C-alpha positions as CSV (number, residue, x, y, z in Angstrom):
1,M,138.7,352.3,193.0
2,S,141.8,350.4,192.2
3,F,142.5,348.7,188.9
4,L,142.7,345.3,190.5
5,A,139.3,345.8,192.3
6,A,137.7,346.8,189.0
7,L,139.3,343.9,187.3
8,A,137.9,341.5,190.0
9,S,134.4,343.0,189.6
10,I,134.6,342.6,185.8
11,A,135.8,339.0,186.2
12,V,132.8,338.3,188.4
13,L,130.3,339.5,185.7
14,A,132.1,337.7,183.0
15,V,132.1,334.4,184.9
16,L,128.3,334.8,185.6
17,I,127.6,335.4,181.9
18,V,129.8,332.4,180.9
19,V,127.9,330.2,183.5
20,H,124.6,331.3,182.0
21,E,125.5,330.6,178.4
22,L,127.3,327.4,179.4
23,G,124.0,326.2,180.7
24,H,122.4,326.7,177.3
25,F,125.4,325.2,175.5
26,L,125.7,322.0,177.6
27,A,122.0,321.4,177.7
28,A,122.1,321.4,173.9
29,R,125.3,319.4,173.5
30,L,124.2,316.7,176.0
31,Q,121.1,316.2,174.0
32,G,123.0,316.0,170.7
33,I,121.7,319.3,169.5
34,Y,123.9,321.4,167.3
35,A,125.3,324.7,168.7
36,N,127.7,326.6,166.4
37,R,128.3,329.8,168.3
38,F,129.3,330.6,171.9
39,S,129.7,334.3,172.5
40,L,130.5,336.6,175.4
41,G,129.0,340.0,174.5
42,F,127.3,341.3,171.4
43,G,128.4,343.3,168.3
44,P,131.8,343.2,166.6
45,I,134.1,340.3,167.4
46,I,137.2,341.2,169.4
47,W,138.6,337.7,169.7
48,K,137.4,334.3,168.4
49,Y,138.5,330.7,168.2
50,Q,137.0,328.2,165.8
51,G,136.5,324.8,167.3
52,S,135.5,321.6,165.5
53,Q,131.8,322.4,165.8
54,T,131.5,325.8,167.5
55,E,132.9,329.3,167.2
56,Y,133.9,330.8,170.5
57,A,134.0,334.6,170.6
58,V,134.4,337.7,172.7
59,R,132.5,340.7,171.4
60,A,132.6,344.4,171.9
61,L,129.4,345.2,173.7
62,P,129.5,343.7,177.3
63,L,125.7,343.3,177.6
64,G,125.5,339.6,178.1
65,G,126.1,336.7,175.7
66,F,124.5,334.1,173.5
67,V,124.7,330.6,172.2
68,G,124.0,330.4,168.4
69,F,122.3,327.5,166.6
70,P,122.7,326.7,162.9
71,D,118.9,326.4,162.4
72,D,118.5,329.7,160.5
73,D,122.1,330.0,159.2
74,P,121.8,330.3,155.4
75,D,125.4,329.1,155.1
76,S,124.9,326.0,157.2
77,E,125.5,322.7,155.4
78,I,123.2,320.8,157.8
79,P,120.0,319.5,156.1
80,P,116.9,321.4,157.2
81,N,115.2,318.2,158.4
82,D,118.1,317.0,160.5
83,P,116.6,315.9,163.8
84,N,119.5,317.4,165.8
85,L,118.6,320.9,164.8
86,L,117.1,322.7,167.8
87,R,113.9,323.6,165.9
88,N,113.3,320.0,165.0
89,R,113.3,318.8,168.6
90,P,110.2,318.2,170.8
91,I,109.0,321.2,172.8
92,F,110.4,319.6,176.1
93,D,113.9,319.3,174.7
94,R,113.9,322.9,173.5
95,A,112.5,324.1,176.8
96,I,115.4,322.4,178.6
97,V,117.9,324.2,176.4
98,I,116.2,327.6,176.8
99,S,115.7,327.4,180.6
100,A,119.2,325.8,181.3
101,G,120.9,329.2,181.5
102,V,118.5,330.4,184.3
103,I,119.0,327.0,186.1
104,A,122.8,327.3,185.8
105,N,122.8,330.8,187.4
106,L,120.6,329.6,190.3
107,I,122.7,326.6,190.9
108,F,125.9,328.6,190.7
109,A,124.6,331.2,193.1
110,Y,123.9,328.4,195.7
111,F,127.4,326.9,195.1
112,L,129.0,330.3,195.7
113,L,127.2,330.6,199.0
114,V,128.2,327.1,200.1
115,V,131.8,327.9,199.3
116,Q,131.6,331.2,201.2
117,D,130.2,329.4,204.3
118,G,132.8,326.7,204.1
119,T,135.8,329.0,203.6
120,V,135.5,332.6,204.8
121,G,132.1,332.4,206.5
122,T,128.8,334.2,206.1
123,P,128.9,337.9,207.1
124,K,126.6,339.0,209.9
125,F,126.0,342.6,210.7
126,I,126.0,343.7,214.4
127,N,124.6,347.2,214.8
128,R,126.3,349.7,217.1
129,P,124.9,352.9,218.6
130,G,125.0,356.0,216.4
131,V,125.3,356.8,212.7
132,L,128.5,356.4,210.7
133,I,129.8,359.2,208.5
134,S,130.8,357.3,205.4
135,A,132.0,360.3,203.4
136,V,132.2,364.1,203.5
137,S,131.0,365.7,200.3
138,P,132.1,369.2,199.4
139,Q,130.0,368.9,196.2
140,S,126.8,368.7,198.3
141,S,127.7,371.2,201.0
142,L,130.7,372.6,202.9
143,V,129.0,372.7,206.3
144,A,130.3,369.4,207.6
145,Q,133.8,369.9,206.2
146,E,134.0,373.4,207.7
147,A,132.8,372.0,211.1
148,G,135.7,369.5,211.0
149,I,133.6,366.4,210.6
150,K,135.6,363.5,209.0
151,P,134.8,360.2,207.4
152,G,134.7,357.5,210.0
153,D,133.2,359.7,212.7
154,V,130.1,358.3,214.5
155,I,127.3,360.7,215.4
156,L,125.9,359.4,218.8
157,A,123.5,362.1,219.7
158,L,121.7,365.2,218.3
159,N,120.9,368.1,220.6
160,G,121.5,365.9,223.6
161,N,119.2,363.1,222.4
162,N,120.8,359.7,221.7
163,L,120.1,358.6,218.1
164,G,119.9,354.8,218.9
165,M,121.1,352.4,216.2
166,G,120.3,351.0,212.8
167,Q,118.2,352.5,210.0
168,N,115.9,354.3,212.4
169,A,118.9,356.3,213.7
170,I,119.7,357.3,210.1
171,N,116.2,358.3,209.3
172,S,115.9,360.3,212.5
173,L,119.1,362.2,211.8
174,Q,118.2,362.8,208.2
175,Q,114.8,364.2,209.0
176,K,116.2,366.6,211.6
177,I,118.9,367.9,209.3
178,Q,116.4,368.3,206.4
179,S,113.9,370.2,208.6
180,S,116.5,372.5,210.3
181,P,118.0,374.8,207.6
182,N,120.0,377.7,209.2
183,Q,119.3,376.4,212.7
184,V,122.1,375.4,215.1
185,L,122.4,371.7,215.7
186,E,124.7,370.2,218.3
187,L,126.2,366.8,217.4
188,K,127.9,364.4,219.8
189,I,130.6,362.6,217.8
190,Q,132.8,359.7,218.6
191,R,136.2,359.7,216.8
192,E,138.2,356.7,217.6
193,Q,138.5,356.8,221.4
194,N,137.5,360.5,221.8
195,T,134.1,362.1,222.2
196,L,133.6,365.5,220.6
197,S,130.8,368.1,220.5
198,V,130.3,369.9,217.2
199,K,127.8,372.7,216.4
200,L,126.8,373.5,212.8
201,K,124.0,375.0,210.8
202,P,122.5,372.9,207.9
203,E,122.6,374.9,204.6
204,L,119.3,375.4,202.7
205,K,119.4,373.6,199.4
206,D,116.4,372.6,197.2
207,G,114.1,373.2,200.1
208,N,115.9,371.0,202.6
209,G,118.7,371.4,205.1
210,V,122.0,369.7,204.0
211,I,125.4,369.4,205.6
212,G,127.3,367.3,203.0
213,V,127.8,363.9,204.5
214,G,127.1,360.3,203.6
215,L,125.3,358.3,206.3
216,N,125.6,354.6,207.0
217,M,124.6,352.3,209.8
218,N,127.3,352.0,212.4
219,S,127.7,348.3,212.2
220,E,130.4,345.7,212.5
221,V,130.7,342.7,210.2
222,V,131.3,339.4,211.9
223,R,131.9,336.2,209.8
224,K,130.8,332.8,211.0
225,R,132.4,329.9,209.2
226,A,130.7,326.6,209.0
227,T,132.2,323.8,211.1
228,N,131.1,320.9,208.8
229,P,129.6,320.4,205.3
230,F,126.1,320.0,206.6
231,E,126.2,323.3,208.3
232,A,127.6,324.9,205.2
233,F,124.8,323.6,203.0
234,T,122.2,324.5,205.5
235,S,123.5,328.1,206.2
236,A,123.9,328.6,202.4
237,A,120.3,327.5,201.8
238,E,119.0,330.1,204.4
239,E,121.0,332.9,202.8
240,Y,120.0,331.7,199.3
241,Q,116.3,331.9,200.3
242,R,116.8,335.4,201.8
243,I,118.5,336.8,198.7
244,I,115.8,335.4,196.4
245,L,113.0,336.8,198.5
246,L,114.7,340.2,198.6
247,T,115.3,340.1,194.9
248,I,111.7,339.3,194.1
249,Q,110.5,342.0,196.4
250,G,112.8,344.4,194.7
251,F,111.4,343.5,191.3
252,G,107.9,343.8,192.7
253,Q,108.6,347.4,193.9
254,L,110.1,348.2,190.5
255,I,106.9,347.1,188.8
256,S,104.5,348.7,191.3
257,N,106.4,351.9,191.7
258,F,108.2,352.2,188.4
259,R,108.4,356.0,188.4
260,E,110.0,356.2,191.8
261,T,112.3,353.2,191.5
262,A,113.4,353.2,187.8
263,N,116.4,355.4,188.5
264,Q,117.7,352.6,190.8
265,V,118.1,350.2,187.9
266,S,121.8,349.6,187.3
267,G,123.7,348.7,184.1
268,P,127.1,346.9,183.7
269,V,129.1,350.0,184.6
270,A,127.4,350.7,187.8
271,I,127.5,347.0,188.8
272,V,131.3,346.9,188.1
273,D,131.7,350.1,190.2
274,I,129.7,348.6,193.1
275,G,131.7,345.3,192.8
276,A,135.0,347.1,192.7
277,K,134.1,349.1,195.9
278,I,133.2,345.9,197.6
279,A,136.4,344.2,196.4
280,S,138.4,347.1,197.7
281,S,136.8,347.1,201.2
282,D,136.1,343.4,201.7
283,P,137.2,341.0,199.0
284,F,135.5,338.1,200.7
285,S,132.1,339.8,200.1
286,L,132.5,339.1,196.4
287,F,131.1,335.7,197.0
288,Q,127.8,337.2,198.2
289,F,127.9,339.9,195.5
290,A,128.4,337.3,192.8
291,A,125.5,335.2,194.2
292,L,123.2,338.2,194.3
293,I,124.0,339.2,190.7
294,S,123.7,335.5,189.5
295,I,120.2,335.3,191.0
296,N,119.2,338.6,189.5
297,L,120.4,337.4,186.1
298,A,118.3,334.3,186.5
299,I,115.1,336.2,187.4
300,I,115.6,338.8,184.7
301,N,116.1,336.2,182.0
302,I,113.0,334.2,183.0
303,L,110.8,337.2,182.5
304,P,108.5,336.7,179.4
305,L,110.0,339.5,177.4
306,P,111.3,339.3,173.8
307,A,115.0,338.5,173.4
308,L,115.1,337.0,176.9
309,D,114.9,333.3,177.8
310,G,111.4,333.8,179.2
311,G,110.2,335.3,175.9
312,Q,111.4,332.1,174.0
313,L,109.7,329.9,176.6
314,A,106.5,332.0,176.0
315,F,106.8,331.1,172.3
316,L,107.0,327.4,173.2
317,L,103.9,327.7,175.4
318,I,102.0,329.3,172.6
319,E,103.2,326.5,170.3
320,G,102.0,323.9,172.8
321,V,98.6,325.5,173.0
322,R,98.2,326.0,169.3
323,G,99.7,322.7,168.3
324,K,102.1,324.5,165.9
325,P,104.6,327.3,166.3
326,L,103.9,330.9,165.4
327,P,105.1,331.8,161.9
328,T,108.9,332.2,161.8
329,E,108.7,335.7,160.4
330,I,106.5,336.9,163.4
331,Q,108.8,335.3,165.9
332,Q,111.9,336.8,164.3
333,N,110.3,340.3,164.1
334,I,109.3,340.1,167.8
335,M,112.7,338.9,168.9
336,Q,114.7,341.4,166.8
337,T,112.5,344.3,168.2
338,G,113.1,343.0,171.7
339,L,116.9,342.7,171.1
340,V,117.1,346.3,169.7
341,L,115.2,347.6,172.8
342,L,117.3,345.5,175.1
343,L,120.6,346.7,173.6
344,G,119.3,350.3,173.6
345,L,118.5,350.1,177.3
346,G,121.9,348.5,178.0
347,I,123.7,351.3,176.1
348,F,121.6,354.0,177.9
349,L,122.4,352.5,181.3
350,I,126.2,352.4,180.4
351,V,126.2,356.0,179.3
352,R,124.1,357.1,182.4
353,D,126.1,355.1,184.9
354,T,129.4,356.3,183.4
355,A,128.3,359.9,183.6
356,N,127.3,359.3,187.3
357,L,130.6,357.9,188.3
358,V,132.1,360.3,190.8
359,P,134.7,359.8,193.6
360,T,131.9,359.5,196.2
361,S,129.5,357.4,194.1
362,W,129.3,354.4,196.5
363,V,127.4,355.4,199.6
364,Q,124.4,353.5,201.0
365,N,122.4,356.7,201.6
366,L,122.0,359.9,199.6
367,F,124.0,362.8,200.7
368,Q,122.0,365.0,203.1
């Protein structure tokens, strides 16, 4: 992972956070509502600039950002009954400000996909026969390394039977390796223009056979660039819909199978690592990566959880039903508890993902 690739990935995350907070900020300012803080990150201030009405700052913990309002600032000189304080505005005005960050991320994601279609083109994957060896891992097993298997090799057949293509080919190969510890397997391998025959015995580890390789689909990426603006907007809309549906399905699986899928939740470090690997292999794919993360940020923030935009919208809904807001003390206690839990989760993910960073960390399938 090169420094420039990591820097590009960090820049993508920073831009998406700025877009989200800029949505809140502009929605407030365009309605004449006071906003006295615009912060990227949480915690101690690293850098700040004091504008005429707003303090702009970069803070130490890269777990998001926030727009601050002078409503509850004890040092504010604005009268408590000023109609331009956020809390004194009608519910609809406040709802616009709170939801504007989510809307900004969704619009920006579509904009990124349109730019991608109109400049570098949308990537399309064409599957080829066989299974690609994406990496050889001596940490997992020495079997493949000792057999002379190299990254970039393509396994075409196992014991004389063609594997086919796509995910089914990967699943078939994985199952056979796992179920054949200490048994001789014959692999037909394509290496550039040559075809090789390799025999090996999977090693027994944790009850399964392993050979120490990372497996990917053997596919080719072909980019199709839009020929006119209408095609760019149409193609982007199709890809936008696909990403949203996949993201929602992913959240659904996380909720319904939390125990099995919780370890797949990624924090900022893992996201930067993934983005850096993408930037290193195909910089043009950063458009789609950024769109995906932007949509994820929007969906996460709209969840009705304390310290998120959805939690604040839930307070507004309760206020609309009751005819008056919940007591300020109750709201503050709920939001502060949610913020502590959110920061705690963020720090946990940073520590876990940092500990998990290894040279072979970015493979699409687990080492088998």
